[in-house]
PyMOL Python script that loads the backbone (N, CA, C, O; Angstrom):
from pymol import cmd

cmd.read_pdbstr("""\
ATOM      1  N   MET A   1       1.048  -1.232  -0.048  1.00  0.00           N
ATOM      2  CA  MET A   1      -0.198   0.059   0.214  1.00  0.00           C
ATOM      3  C   MET A   1       0.760   1.022  -0.008  1.00  0.00           C
ATOM      4  O   MET A   1       0.417   1.955  -0.734  1.00  0.00           O
ATOM      5  N   GLU A   2       1.981   1.025   0.480  1.00  0.00           N
ATOM      6  CA  GLU A   2       2.983   2.435   0.662  1.00  0.00           C
ATOM      7  C   GLU A   2       3.243   2.728  -0.802  1.00  0.00           C
ATOM      8  O   GLU A   2       2.976   3.872  -1.168  1.00  0.00           O
ATOM      9  N   ILE A   3       3.719   1.880  -1.694  1.00  0.00           N
ATOM     10  CA  ILE A   3       4.083   2.245  -2.849  1.00  0.00           C
ATOM     11  C   ILE A   3       2.861   2.873  -3.781  1.00  0.00           C
ATOM     12  O   ILE A   3       3.054   3.741  -4.632  1.00  0.00           O
ATOM     13  N   LEU A   4       1.740   2.363  -3.515  1.00  0.00           N
ATOM     14  CA  LEU A   4       0.503   2.899  -4.337  1.00  0.00           C
ATOM     15  C   LEU A   4       0.414   4.822  -3.700  1.00  0.00           C
ATOM     16  O   LEU A   4       0.213   5.826  -4.383  1.00  0.00           O
ATOM     17  N   GLY A   5       0.588   4.740  -2.604  1.00  0.00           N
ATOM     18  CA  GLY A   5       0.577   6.228  -2.127  1.00  0.00           C
ATOM     19  C   GLY A   5       1.740   7.225  -2.575  1.00  0.00           C
ATOM     20  O   GLY A   5       1.592   8.412  -2.866  1.00  0.00           O
ATOM     21  N   TRP A   6       2.981   6.462  -2.567  1.00  0.00           N
ATOM     22  CA  TRP A   6       3.959   6.970  -3.393  1.00  0.00           C
ATOM     23  C   TRP A   6       3.752   7.403  -4.747  1.00  0.00           C
ATOM     24  O   TRP A   6       4.041   8.537  -5.127  1.00  0.00           O
ATOM     25  N   VAL A   7       3.249   6.500  -5.489  1.00  0.00           N
ATOM     26  CA  VAL A   7       2.717   6.878  -7.049  1.00  0.00           C
ATOM     27  C   VAL A   7       1.591   7.745  -6.872  1.00  0.00           C
ATOM     28  O   VAL A   7       1.650   8.663  -7.690  1.00  0.00           O
ATOM     29  N   LEU A   8       0.644   7.813  -6.168  1.00  0.00           N
ATOM     30  CA  LEU A   8      -0.524   8.843  -6.081  1.00  0.00           C
ATOM     31  C   LEU A   8      -0.080  10.189  -6.133  1.00  0.00           C
ATOM     32  O   LEU A   8      -0.581  11.074  -6.826  1.00  0.00           O
ATOM     33  N   LYS A   9       1.191  10.330  -5.121  1.00  0.00           N
ATOM     34  CA  LYS A   9       1.539  11.691  -4.715  1.00  0.00           C
ATOM     35  C   LYS A   9       2.420  11.969  -5.844  1.00  0.00           C
ATOM     36  O   LYS A   9       2.455  13.147  -6.199  1.00  0.00           O
ATOM     37  N   LEU A  10       3.126  11.146  -6.472  1.00  0.00           N
ATOM     38  CA  LEU A  10       4.017  11.468  -7.767  1.00  0.00           C
ATOM     39  C   LEU A  10       3.064  11.982  -9.006  1.00  0.00           C
ATOM     40  O   LEU A  10       3.519  12.669  -9.921  1.00  0.00           O
ATOM     41  N   VAL A  11       1.705  11.575  -8.929  1.00  0.00           N
ATOM     42  CA  VAL A  11       0.921  12.095 -10.136  1.00  0.00           C
ATOM     43  C   VAL A  11       0.256  13.255  -9.638  1.00  0.00           C
ATOM     44  O   VAL A  11       0.157  14.265 -10.335  1.00  0.00           O
ATOM     45  N   SER A  12      -0.240  13.178  -8.399  1.00  0.00           N
ATOM     46  CA  SER A  12      -1.153  14.391  -8.078  1.00  0.00           C
ATOM     47  C   SER A  12      -0.275  15.538  -8.170  1.00  0.00           C
ATOM     48  O   SER A  12      -0.762  16.593  -8.579  1.00  0.00           O
ATOM     49  N   SER A  13       1.052  15.484  -7.822  1.00  0.00           N
ATOM     50  CA  SER A  13       1.782  16.486  -7.589  1.00  0.00           C
ATOM     51  C   SER A  13       2.330  17.042  -8.988  1.00  0.00           C
ATOM     52  O   SER A  13       2.946  18.107  -9.032  1.00  0.00           O
ATOM     53  N   GLY A  14       2.118  16.403  -9.934  1.00  0.00           N
ATOM     54  CA  GLY A  14       2.638  16.730 -11.349  1.00  0.00           C
ATOM     55  C   GLY A  14       3.943  16.309 -11.649  1.00  0.00           C
ATOM     56  O   GLY A  14       4.278  16.446 -12.825  1.00  0.00           O
ATOM     57  N   THR A  15       4.912  15.741 -10.723  1.00  0.00           N
ATOM     58  CA  THR A  15       6.188  15.176 -10.582  1.00  0.00           C
ATOM     59  C   THR A  15       6.408  14.395 -11.902  1.00  0.00           C
ATOM     60  O   THR A  15       7.285  14.563 -12.749  1.00  0.00           O
ATOM     61  N   ILE A  16       5.538  13.626 -11.870  1.00  0.00           N
ATOM     62  CA  ILE A  16       5.656  12.585 -12.871  1.00  0.00           C
ATOM     63  C   ILE A  16       5.747  13.189 -14.279  1.00  0.00           C
ATOM     64  O   ILE A  16       6.323  12.536 -15.149  1.00  0.00           O
ATOM     65  N   ALA A  17       5.227  14.377 -14.562  1.00  0.00           N
ATOM     66  CA  ALA A  17       5.249  15.090 -15.926  1.00  0.00           C
ATOM     67  C   ALA A  17       6.785  15.723 -15.864  1.00  0.00           C
ATOM     68  O   ALA A  17       7.633  15.799 -16.752  1.00  0.00           O
ATOM     69  N   GLU A  18       6.819  16.167 -14.410  1.00  0.00           N
ATOM     70  CA  GLU A  18       8.405  16.811 -14.739  1.00  0.00           C
ATOM     71  C   GLU A  18       9.515  15.488 -15.049  1.00  0.00           C
ATOM     72  O   GLU A  18      10.450  15.609 -15.840  1.00  0.00           O
ATOM     73  N   ILE A  19       9.301  14.542 -14.476  1.00  0.00           N
ATOM     74  CA  ILE A  19      10.370  13.366 -14.767  1.00  0.00           C
ATOM     75  C   ILE A  19      10.263  13.311 -16.363  1.00  0.00           C
ATOM     76  O   ILE A  19      11.221  13.636 -17.064  1.00  0.00           O
ATOM     77  N   ALA A  20       9.219  12.943 -16.819  1.00  0.00           N
ATOM     78  CA  ALA A  20       9.007  12.731 -18.256  1.00  0.00           C
ATOM     79  C   ALA A  20       9.778  13.954 -19.157  1.00  0.00           C
ATOM     80  O   ALA A  20      10.446  13.614 -20.133  1.00  0.00           O
ATOM     81  N   ILE A  21       9.657  15.393 -18.790  1.00  0.00           N
ATOM     82  CA  ILE A  21      10.228  16.413 -19.437  1.00  0.00           C
ATOM     83  C   ILE A  21      11.699  16.205 -19.446  1.00  0.00           C
ATOM     84  O   ILE A  21      12.407  16.328 -20.446  1.00  0.00           O
ATOM     85  N   VAL A  22      12.125  15.864 -18.197  1.00  0.00           N
ATOM     86  CA  VAL A  22      13.624  15.556 -18.004  1.00  0.00           C
ATOM     87  C   VAL A  22      14.296  14.422 -18.890  1.00  0.00           C
ATOM     88  O   VAL A  22      15.404  14.487 -19.424  1.00  0.00           O
ATOM     89  N   ALA A  23      13.513  13.511 -18.926  1.00  0.00           N
ATOM     90  CA  ALA A  23      13.857  12.207 -19.911  1.00  0.00           C
ATOM     91  C   ALA A  23      13.984  12.787 -21.417  1.00  0.00           C
ATOM     92  O   ALA A  23      14.902  12.639 -22.223  1.00  0.00           O
ATOM     93  N   LEU A  24      12.577  13.603 -21.553  1.00  0.00           N
ATOM     94  CA  LEU A  24      12.720  13.788 -23.025  1.00  0.00           C
ATOM     95  C   LEU A  24      13.858  14.856 -23.764  1.00  0.00           C
ATOM     96  O   LEU A  24      14.290  14.861 -24.917  1.00  0.00           O
ATOM     97  N   VAL A  25      14.151  15.757 -22.588  1.00  0.00           N
ATOM     98  CA  VAL A  25      15.126  16.600 -23.038  1.00  0.00           C
ATOM     99  C   VAL A  25      16.393  15.814 -23.089  1.00  0.00           C
ATOM    100  O   VAL A  25      17.013  15.977 -24.140  1.00  0.00           O
ATOM    101  N   LEU A  26      16.963  14.967 -22.185  1.00  0.00           N
ATOM    102  CA  LEU A  26      18.086  14.206 -21.981  1.00  0.00           C
ATOM    103  C   LEU A  26      17.904  13.211 -23.577  1.00  0.00           C
ATOM    104  O   LEU A  26      18.733  13.101 -24.480  1.00  0.00           O
ATOM    105  N   GLU A  27      17.085  12.848 -23.516  1.00  0.00           N
ATOM    106  CA  GLU A  27      16.828  11.702 -25.031  1.00  0.00           C
ATOM    107  C   GLU A  27      17.119  12.786 -26.052  1.00  0.00           C
ATOM    108  O   GLU A  27      17.974  12.458 -26.873  1.00  0.00           O
ATOM    109  N   ALA A  28      16.580  14.068 -26.202  1.00  0.00           N
ATOM    110  CA  ALA A  28      16.979  14.721 -27.393  1.00  0.00           C
ATOM    111  C   ALA A  28      18.244  15.297 -27.488  1.00  0.00           C
ATOM    112  O   ALA A  28      18.745  15.648 -28.556  1.00  0.00           O
ATOM    113  N   LEU A  29      18.764  15.402 -26.409  1.00  0.00           N
ATOM    114  CA  LEU A  29      20.189  16.056 -26.165  1.00  0.00           C
ATOM    115  C   LEU A  29      21.241  14.722 -26.781  1.00  0.00           C
ATOM    116  O   LEU A  29      22.254  14.992 -27.427  1.00  0.00           O
ATOM    117  N   TRP A  30      20.921  13.594 -26.541  1.00  0.00           N
ATOM    118  CA  TRP A  30      21.500  12.537 -26.917  1.00  0.00           C
ATOM    119  C   TRP A  30      21.353  12.244 -28.332  1.00  0.00           C
ATOM    120  O   TRP A  30      22.317  11.880 -29.006  1.00  0.00           O
ATOM    121  N   PHE A  31      20.204  12.385 -28.801  1.00  0.00           N
ATOM    122  CA  PHE A  31      20.310  12.234 -30.290  1.00  0.00           C
ATOM    123  C   PHE A  31      20.785  13.377 -31.187  1.00  0.00           C
ATOM    124  O   PHE A  31      21.177  13.273 -32.349  1.00  0.00           O
ATOM    125  N   LEU A  32      20.684  14.460 -30.466  1.00  0.00           N
ATOM    126  CA  LEU A  32      21.159  15.631 -31.392  1.00  0.00           C
ATOM    127  C   LEU A  32      22.550  15.335 -31.578  1.00  0.00           C
ATOM    128  O   LEU A  32      23.042  15.534 -32.689  1.00  0.00           O
ATOM    129  N   ARG A  33      23.307  14.848 -30.561  1.00  0.00           N
ATOM    130  CA  ARG A  33      24.908  14.764 -30.576  1.00  0.00           C
ATOM    131  C   ARG A  33      25.218  13.961 -31.844  1.00  0.00           C
ATOM    132  O   ARG A  33      26.273  14.177 -32.441  1.00  0.00           O
ATOM    133  N   SER A  34      24.310  13.006 -32.299  1.00  0.00           N
ATOM    134  CA  SER A  34      24.681  12.127 -33.658  1.00  0.00           C
ATOM    135  C   SER A  34      24.142  12.588 -34.534  1.00  0.00           C
ATOM    136  O   SER A  34      24.433  12.048 -35.601  1.00  0.00           O
ATOM    137  N   ALA A  35      23.170  13.703 -34.623  1.00  0.00           N
ATOM    138  CA  ALA A  35      22.405  13.894 -35.917  1.00  0.00           C
ATOM    139  C   ALA A  35      23.437  14.659 -36.760  1.00  0.00           C
ATOM    140  O   ALA A  35      24.127  15.584 -36.333  1.00  0.00           O
ATOM    141  N   LYS A  36      23.463  14.084 -38.208  1.00  0.00           N
ATOM    142  CA  LYS A  36      24.436  14.794 -39.061  1.00  0.00           C
ATOM    143  C   LYS A  36      23.889  16.182 -39.868  1.00  0.00           C
ATOM    144  O   LYS A  36      24.503  17.222 -40.108  1.00  0.00           O
ATOM    145  N   SER A  37      22.593  15.820 -40.172  1.00  0.00           N
ATOM    146  CA  SER A  37      22.092  16.784 -40.850  1.00  0.00           C
ATOM    147  C   SER A  37      21.148  17.991 -40.164  1.00  0.00           C
ATOM    148  O   SER A  37      20.724  17.808 -39.023  1.00  0.00           O
ATOM    149  N   ARG A  38      20.856  19.122 -40.824  1.00  0.00           N
ATOM    150  CA  ARG A  38      20.163  19.900 -40.060  1.00  0.00           C
ATOM    151  C   ARG A  38      18.611  19.604 -40.029  1.00  0.00           C
ATOM    152  O   ARG A  38      17.884  19.988 -39.112  1.00  0.00           O
ATOM    153  N   ARG A  39      18.195  18.913 -41.079  1.00  0.00           N
ATOM    154  CA  ARG A  39      16.957  18.584 -41.100  1.00  0.00           C
ATOM    155  C   ARG A  39      16.553  17.512 -39.922  1.00  0.00           C
ATOM    156  O   ARG A  39      15.478  17.501 -39.322  1.00  0.00           O
ATOM    157  N   THR A  40      17.731  16.550 -39.712  1.00  0.00           N
ATOM    158  CA  THR A  40      17.729  15.601 -38.614  1.00  0.00           C
ATOM    159  C   THR A  40      17.545  16.399 -37.253  1.00  0.00           C
ATOM    160  O   THR A  40      16.767  16.045 -36.367  1.00  0.00           O
ATOM    161  N   ARG A  41      18.298  17.436 -37.204  1.00  0.00           N
ATOM    162  CA  ARG A  41      18.310  18.194 -35.919  1.00  0.00           C
ATOM    163  C   ARG A  41      16.905  18.912 -35.799  1.00  0.00           C
ATOM    164  O   ARG A  41      16.338  19.144 -34.731  1.00  0.00           O
ATOM    165  N   ALA A  42      16.522  19.167 -36.820  1.00  0.00           N
ATOM    166  CA  ALA A  42      15.146  19.968 -36.631  1.00  0.00           C
ATOM    167  C   ALA A  42      13.992  19.069 -36.254  1.00  0.00           C
ATOM    168  O   ALA A  42      13.007  19.375 -35.584  1.00  0.00           O
ATOM    169  N   TYR A  43      14.243  18.080 -36.721  1.00  0.00           N
ATOM    170  CA  TYR A  43      13.172  17.097 -36.286  1.00  0.00           C
ATOM    171  C   TYR A  43      13.178  16.447 -35.090  1.00  0.00           C
ATOM    172  O   TYR A  43      12.138  15.981 -34.624  1.00  0.00           O
ATOM    173  N   ILE A  44      14.191  16.366 -34.561  1.00  0.00           N
ATOM    174  CA  ILE A  44      14.246  15.956 -33.199  1.00  0.00           C
ATOM    175  C   ILE A  44      13.955  17.118 -32.218  1.00  0.00           C
ATOM    176  O   ILE A  44      13.327  16.856 -31.192  1.00  0.00           O
ATOM    177  N   LEU A  45      14.338  18.293 -32.444  1.00  0.00           N
ATOM    178  CA  LEU A  45      13.779  19.302 -31.780  1.00  0.00           C
ATOM    179  C   LEU A  45      12.125  19.696 -31.667  1.00  0.00           C
ATOM    180  O   LEU A  45      11.467  20.084 -30.701  1.00  0.00           O
ATOM    181  N   PHE A  46      11.718  19.406 -33.175  1.00  0.00           N
ATOM    182  CA  PHE A  46      10.257  19.576 -32.816  1.00  0.00           C
ATOM    183  C   PHE A  46       9.561  18.316 -32.270  1.00  0.00           C
ATOM    184  O   PHE A  46       8.442  18.311 -31.759  1.00  0.00           O
ATOM    185  N   ASN A  47      10.391  17.213 -32.449  1.00  0.00           N
ATOM    186  CA  ASN A  47       9.535  15.957 -31.846  1.00  0.00           C
ATOM    187  C   ASN A  47       9.763  16.296 -30.384  1.00  0.00           C
ATOM    188  O   ASN A  47       8.714  16.310 -29.739  1.00  0.00           O
ATOM    189  N   ALA A  48      10.602  16.506 -29.858  1.00  0.00           N
ATOM    190  CA  ALA A  48      10.987  16.830 -28.284  1.00  0.00           C
ATOM    191  C   ALA A  48       9.982  17.820 -27.961  1.00  0.00           C
ATOM    192  O   ALA A  48       9.073  17.604 -27.159  1.00  0.00           O
ATOM    193  N   GLY A  49      10.151  18.916 -28.593  1.00  0.00           N
ATOM    194  CA  GLY A  49       9.415  19.934 -27.992  1.00  0.00           C
ATOM    195  C   GLY A  49       7.567  19.762 -27.885  1.00  0.00           C
ATOM    196  O   GLY A  49       6.786  20.169 -27.024  1.00  0.00           O
ATOM    197  N   SER A  50       7.354  19.046 -29.058  1.00  0.00           N
ATOM    198  CA  SER A  50       5.992  18.654 -29.058  1.00  0.00           C
ATOM    199  C   SER A  50       5.590  17.897 -27.890  1.00  0.00           C
ATOM    200  O   SER A  50       4.523  18.055 -27.297  1.00  0.00           O
ATOM    201  N   GLY A  51       6.772  16.816 -27.499  1.00  0.00           N
ATOM    202  CA  GLY A  51       6.508  15.994 -26.195  1.00  0.00           C
ATOM    203  C   GLY A  51       6.536  16.979 -25.038  1.00  0.00           C
ATOM    204  O   GLY A  51       5.518  17.312 -24.431  1.00  0.00           O
ATOM    205  N   VAL A  52       7.427  17.305 -24.840  1.00  0.00           N
ATOM    206  CA  VAL A  52       7.481  18.638 -23.575  1.00  0.00           C
ATOM    207  C   VAL A  52       6.222  19.433 -23.309  1.00  0.00           C
ATOM    208  O   VAL A  52       5.683  19.584 -22.213  1.00  0.00           O
ATOM    209  N   LEU A  53       5.857  19.890 -24.411  1.00  0.00           N
ATOM    210  CA  LEU A  53       4.458  20.587 -24.178  1.00  0.00           C
ATOM    211  C   LEU A  53       3.444  19.784 -24.048  1.00  0.00           C
ATOM    212  O   LEU A  53       2.555  20.311 -23.380  1.00  0.00           O
ATOM    213  N   LEU A  54       3.158  18.552 -24.463  1.00  0.00           N
ATOM    214  CA  LEU A  54       2.227  17.590 -24.017  1.00  0.00           C
ATOM    215  C   LEU A  54       2.351  17.421 -22.490  1.00  0.00           C
ATOM    216  O   LEU A  54       1.380  17.301 -21.742  1.00  0.00           O
ATOM    217  N   MET A  55       3.565  17.422 -22.122  1.00  0.00           N
ATOM    218  CA  MET A  55       3.661  16.857 -20.645  1.00  0.00           C
ATOM    219  C   MET A  55       3.744  18.182 -19.656  1.00  0.00           C
ATOM    220  O   MET A  55       3.778  18.044 -18.433  1.00  0.00           O
ATOM    221  N   LEU A  56       3.771  19.336 -20.227  1.00  0.00           N
ATOM    222  CA  LEU A  56       3.455  20.623 -19.762  1.00  0.00           C
ATOM    223  C   LEU A  56       1.746  20.788 -19.182  1.00  0.00           C
ATOM    224  O   LEU A  56       1.263  21.122 -18.101  1.00  0.00           O
ATOM    225  N   ALA A  57       1.172  20.373 -20.483  1.00  0.00           N
ATOM    226  CA  ALA A  57      -0.202  20.289 -20.486  1.00  0.00           C
ATOM    227  C   ALA A  57      -0.710  19.523 -19.552  1.00  0.00           C
ATOM    228  O   ALA A  57      -1.517  20.032 -18.774  1.00  0.00           O
ATOM    229  N   LEU A  58      -0.383  18.252 -19.430  1.00  0.00           N
ATOM    230  CA  LEU A  58      -0.162  17.208 -18.518  1.00  0.00           C
ATOM    231  C   LEU A  58      -0.237  17.323 -16.962  1.00  0.00           C
ATOM    232  O   LEU A  58      -1.022  16.826 -16.155  1.00  0.00           O
ATOM    233  N   ARG A  59       0.950  18.227 -16.798  1.00  0.00           N
ATOM    234  CA  ARG A  59       1.117  18.521 -15.462  1.00  0.00           C
ATOM    235  C   ARG A  59       0.249  19.654 -14.976  1.00  0.00           C
ATOM    236  O   ARG A  59      -0.182  19.637 -13.823  1.00  0.00           O
ATOM    237  N   THR A  60       0.002  20.545 -15.729  1.00  0.00           N
ATOM    238  CA  THR A  60      -0.975  21.516 -15.360  1.00  0.00           C
ATOM    239  C   THR A  60      -2.392  21.074 -15.142  1.00  0.00           C
ATOM    240  O   THR A  60      -3.195  21.545 -14.336  1.00  0.00           O
ATOM    241  N   ALA A  61      -2.586  19.994 -16.077  1.00  0.00           N
ATOM    242  CA  ALA A  61      -3.775  19.609 -15.522  1.00  0.00           C
ATOM    243  C   ALA A  61      -3.797  18.677 -14.320  1.00  0.00           C
ATOM    244  O   ALA A  61      -4.879  18.569 -13.743  1.00  0.00           O
ATOM    245  N   LEU A  62      -2.792  18.014 -13.878  1.00  0.00           N
ATOM    246  CA  LEU A  62      -2.576  17.304 -12.485  1.00  0.00           C
ATOM    247  C   LEU A  62      -2.776  18.277 -11.635  1.00  0.00           C
ATOM    248  O   LEU A  62      -3.516  18.137 -10.661  1.00  0.00           O
ATOM    249  N   ILE A  63      -2.181  19.309 -11.886  1.00  0.00           N
ATOM    250  CA  ILE A  63      -2.217  20.066 -10.343  1.00  0.00           C
ATOM    251  C   ILE A  63      -3.201  21.232 -10.561  1.00  0.00           C
ATOM    252  O   ILE A  63      -2.966  22.340 -10.078  1.00  0.00           O
ATOM    253  N   ASP A  64      -4.351  20.964 -11.322  1.00  0.00           N
ATOM    254  CA  ASP A  64      -5.300  21.843 -11.427  1.00  0.00           C
ATOM    255  C   ASP A  64      -5.148  23.297 -11.697  1.00  0.00           C
ATOM    256  O   ASP A  64      -5.565  24.253 -11.043  1.00  0.00           O
ATOM    257  N   GLY A  65      -4.429  23.259 -12.853  1.00  0.00           N
ATOM    258  CA  GLY A  65      -3.926  24.482 -13.310  1.00  0.00           C
ATOM    259  C   GLY A  65      -5.220  25.314 -14.294  1.00  0.00           C
ATOM    260  O   GLY A  65      -6.242  24.811 -14.759  1.00  0.00           O
ATOM    261  N   PRO A  66      -4.791  26.561 -14.377  1.00  0.00           N
ATOM    262  CA  PRO A  66      -5.686  27.279 -15.361  1.00  0.00           C
ATOM    263  C   PRO A  66      -6.132  26.281 -16.728  1.00  0.00           C
ATOM    264  O   PRO A  66      -5.219  25.614 -17.216  1.00  0.00           O
ATOM    265  N   PRO A  67      -7.454  26.176 -17.319  1.00  0.00           N
ATOM    266  CA  PRO A  67      -7.681  25.447 -18.164  1.00  0.00           C
ATOM    267  C   PRO A  67      -7.129  26.014 -19.642  1.00  0.00           C
ATOM    268  O   PRO A  67      -6.969  25.270 -20.609  1.00  0.00           O
ATOM    269  N   VAL A  68      -6.868  27.442 -19.657  1.00  0.00           N
ATOM    270  CA  VAL A  68      -6.669  28.289 -20.643  1.00  0.00           C
ATOM    271  C   VAL A  68      -4.884  28.015 -20.757  1.00  0.00           C
ATOM    272  O   VAL A  68      -4.318  28.126 -21.845  1.00  0.00           O
ATOM    273  N   LEU A  69      -4.319  27.742 -19.805  1.00  0.00           N
ATOM    274  CA  LEU A  69      -2.996  27.296 -19.882  1.00  0.00           C
ATOM    275  C   LEU A  69      -2.789  26.043 -20.435  1.00  0.00           C
ATOM    276  O   LEU A  69      -1.833  25.920 -21.201  1.00  0.00           O
ATOM    277  N   ILE A  70      -3.677  24.844 -20.138  1.00  0.00           N
ATOM    278  CA  ILE A  70      -3.573  23.509 -20.566  1.00  0.00           C
ATOM    279  C   ILE A  70      -3.939  23.798 -22.225  1.00  0.00           C
ATOM    280  O   ILE A  70      -3.267  23.222 -23.081  1.00  0.00           O
ATOM    281  N   VAL A  71      -4.931  24.629 -22.571  1.00  0.00           N
ATOM    282  CA  VAL A  71      -5.155  24.969 -24.125  1.00  0.00           C
ATOM    283  C   VAL A  71      -4.035  25.236 -24.854  1.00  0.00           C
ATOM    284  O   VAL A  71      -3.581  24.735 -25.882  1.00  0.00           O
ATOM    285  N   ALA A  72      -3.598  26.290 -23.993  1.00  0.00           N
ATOM    286  CA  ALA A  72      -2.184  26.846 -24.851  1.00  0.00           C
ATOM    287  C   ALA A  72      -1.009  25.991 -25.130  1.00  0.00           C
ATOM    288  O   ALA A  72      -0.417  26.028 -26.209  1.00  0.00           O
ATOM    289  N   PHE A  73      -0.611  25.065 -23.946  1.00  0.00           N
ATOM    290  CA  PHE A  73       0.133  24.195 -24.001  1.00  0.00           C
ATOM    291  C   PHE A  73      -0.294  23.064 -25.515  1.00  0.00           C
ATOM    292  O   PHE A  73       0.440  22.913 -26.491  1.00  0.00           O
ATOM    293  N   LEU A  74      -1.310  22.575 -25.356  1.00  0.00           N
ATOM    294  CA  LEU A  74      -1.855  21.659 -26.232  1.00  0.00           C
ATOM    295  C   LEU A  74      -1.513  22.354 -27.836  1.00  0.00           C
ATOM    296  O   LEU A  74      -0.867  21.851 -28.755  1.00  0.00           O
ATOM    297  N   SER A  75      -2.224  23.720 -27.764  1.00  0.00           N
ATOM    298  CA  SER A  75      -2.188  24.199 -28.972  1.00  0.00           C
ATOM    299  C   SER A  75      -0.602  24.439 -29.719  1.00  0.00           C
ATOM    300  O   SER A  75      -0.211  24.189 -30.859  1.00  0.00           O
ATOM    301  N   ALA A  76      -0.008  24.952 -28.695  1.00  0.00           N
ATOM    302  CA  ALA A  76       1.772  24.845 -29.201  1.00  0.00           C
ATOM    303  C   ALA A  76       2.310  23.551 -29.499  1.00  0.00           C
ATOM    304  O   ALA A  76       3.169  23.425 -30.372  1.00  0.00           O
ATOM    305  N   SER A  77       1.820  22.466 -28.766  1.00  0.00           N
ATOM    306  CA  SER A  77       2.331  21.197 -28.943  1.00  0.00           C
ATOM    307  C   SER A  77       1.794  20.882 -30.449  1.00  0.00           C
ATOM    308  O   SER A  77       2.516  20.490 -31.366  1.00  0.00           O
ATOM    309  N   PHE A  78       0.658  21.080 -30.519  1.00  0.00           N
ATOM    310  CA  PHE A  78      -0.009  20.879 -32.212  1.00  0.00           C
ATOM    311  C   PHE A  78       0.838  21.595 -33.172  1.00  0.00           C
ATOM    312  O   PHE A  78       1.116  21.037 -34.234  1.00  0.00           O
ATOM    313  N   LEU A  79       1.280  22.779 -32.912  1.00  0.00           N
ATOM    314  CA  LEU A  79       1.736  23.391 -34.009  1.00  0.00           C
ATOM    315  C   LEU A  79       3.124  23.009 -34.172  1.00  0.00           C
ATOM    316  O   LEU A  79       3.730  23.166 -35.232  1.00  0.00           O
ATOM    317  N   THR A  80       3.718  22.418 -32.937  1.00  0.00           N
ATOM    318  CA  THR A  80       5.232  22.045 -33.068  1.00  0.00           C
ATOM    319  C   THR A  80       4.966  20.501 -33.635  1.00  0.00           C
ATOM    320  O   THR A  80       5.913  19.923 -34.169  1.00  0.00           O
ATOM    321  N   HIS A  81       4.067  20.035 -33.554  1.00  0.00           N
ATOM    322  CA  HIS A  81       3.862  18.649 -34.441  1.00  0.00           C
ATOM    323  C   HIS A  81       3.884  18.922 -35.800  1.00  0.00           C
ATOM    324  O   HIS A  81       4.617  18.284 -36.555  1.00  0.00           O
ATOM    325  N   ILE A  82       3.139  19.824 -36.191  1.00  0.00           N
ATOM    326  CA  ILE A  82       3.321  20.043 -37.754  1.00  0.00           C
ATOM    327  C   ILE A  82       4.367  20.430 -38.188  1.00  0.00           C
ATOM    328  O   ILE A  82       4.660  20.218 -39.365  1.00  0.00           O
ATOM    329  N   GLY A  83       5.367  21.239 -37.162  1.00  0.00           N
ATOM    330  CA  GLY A  83       6.613  21.553 -37.599  1.00  0.00           C
ATOM    331  C   GLY A  83       7.364  20.358 -37.923  1.00  0.00           C
ATOM    332  O   GLY A  83       8.047  20.318 -38.946  1.00  0.00           O
ATOM    333  N   GLU A  84       7.283  19.351 -37.096  1.00  0.00           N
ATOM    334  CA  GLU A  84       7.764  17.856 -36.935  1.00  0.00           C
ATOM    335  C   GLU A  84       7.424  17.317 -38.323  1.00  0.00           C
ATOM    336  O   GLU A  84       8.294  16.942 -39.110  1.00  0.00           O
ATOM    337  N   LEU A  85       5.796  17.292 -38.649  1.00  0.00           N
ATOM    338  CA  LEU A  85       5.696  16.476 -39.890  1.00  0.00           C
ATOM    339  C   LEU A  85       6.163  17.139 -41.078  1.00  0.00           C
ATOM    340  O   LEU A  85       6.079  16.489 -42.120  1.00  0.00           O
ATOM    341  N   LYS A  86       6.580  18.156 -41.125  1.00  0.00           N
ATOM    342  CA  LYS A  86       7.155  18.799 -42.421  1.00  0.00           C
ATOM    343  C   LYS A  86       8.576  18.573 -42.410  1.00  0.00           C
ATOM    344  O   LYS A  86       9.051  18.815 -43.520  1.00  0.00           O
ATOM    345  N   THR A  87       9.383  18.220 -41.613  1.00  0.00           N
ATOM    346  CA  THR A  87      10.552  17.744 -41.643  1.00  0.00           C
ATOM    347  C   THR A  87      10.641  16.351 -41.886  1.00  0.00           C
ATOM    348  O   THR A  87      11.749  15.825 -41.785  1.00  0.00           O
ATOM    349  N   ARG A  88       9.673  15.684 -42.182  1.00  0.00           N
ATOM    350  CA  ARG A  88       9.640  14.231 -42.586  1.00  0.00           C
ATOM    351  C   ARG A  88      10.297  14.047 -43.934  1.00  0.00           C
ATOM    352  O   ARG A  88      10.369  12.926 -44.437  1.00  0.00           O
TER     353      ARG A  88
END
""", "prot")
cmd.dss("prot")
cmd.show_as("cartoon", "prot")
cmd.util.cbc("prot")
cmd.orient("prot")
């Protein structure tokens, strides 16, 4: 039961999203090191940016943040995703 409480606290505080953001940034930095072309670097940045923005929307929702901020993060993520699609 103690593990369940720890997980619930991790989720309800939004910390789980923060951990995911750190993981996404580290992953992007790792892949950027080996990216040869400008197009590949752009793809990695757009992809990671979209993911980070989704995690920010999730974190905002988990901590009962303002709905307008959730919409802003989701909208920015969508636009970033479009940038990612254009680099494919």
